[in-house]
N, C-alpha and C positions, 0 to 999 in steps of 0.2 A: 420076480419074486419067486422064490423055489416053491413047489408044492408039498414038499416032504415036511411033516410037521416038526421034525427035529431041527432041520435047516431053518424053518420059521422060527422057532425058539431061540435058535442061536443068532438069528438076524434080529430080533427084538432086543436080545440081550446086549447085542453089538452097537445097535442104536441107543439104547439107554445108556450104556457108558460113554458113548459120543456126547450123548446130551449133558450127562453129569460133568465130562470133563470141559464142556463148552460153558457150563455154569460158571465155572471157575474162573472163565475169562470174562469178567464183568463190562469189559468194553463193549464187547459184541451186543449185549443186552441195554446200553444205554440209550438208544431211541426209545425201547419199550419203557424203561424207567421215566424218561422224559414224559412220555404221553400218560403214564401212570400218574406222575406229579401234577400233571396238568388236570387230569379228571378229579383228582382231590382237591385242588384249589378250586375248580368250578364247582363242584359239590358243596364246599364249604362257604363259598361266595353265596351261592344260591340259598343255602340254611340261613345264613346270616340275613340276607334280604328278606326272607320268608319271615324272620323274627321281628325285622324293623318294621315290615309291612303290617304285621299283626299288632305290635304297638301303636302304630299309626292309625289302624283301623279302630282300636280300642279308645284312643284319646279323641279321634274325630267323633265317634259314637256317644261318649262322654258330654262333649261340648255341643254336639246336636240336641242330646237329650235334655241337658241343662237349659238350653236356650228354649226350646220347644215347652217345657215346663214353666218358665217364666213368660214366655208369650201366653200361656193359656192361664195361668194364675192372676196376673195383673189386670186384665179385663174384668175377671170375674170378682176380684176385690174391689174394684170401682163400681161394679154392678151392685154389689151388697152393701156399699158404704163402709168397708173395713178400712180403718186408718192405715195409710201406709208412710213409710219414712220419707218419702220425696215429695216434693210439691206435685200437683196435678199437671202443672205446665210442664214441668220437667219430663214426667212420664209421657204425656201426649206428643 
């Protein structure tokens, strides 16, 4: 690498021109494109899994909450002699 500033500038311009001409040859960058596509697919898949797990979490939380409310209210209703739709034998 030359020490002269003018030579360094010429070297940079030459490398820049080589890089631009290489970019036109898309076959040379095919492996990088393949990796880029793989990264995109992976990130999309992870995002979809995140959304799916969020829905699963909300549904599970709703079912657990609803079941807990029923398990708390039925014995209280029986203790206070509140009439229930189902027979005592079915509930117990």
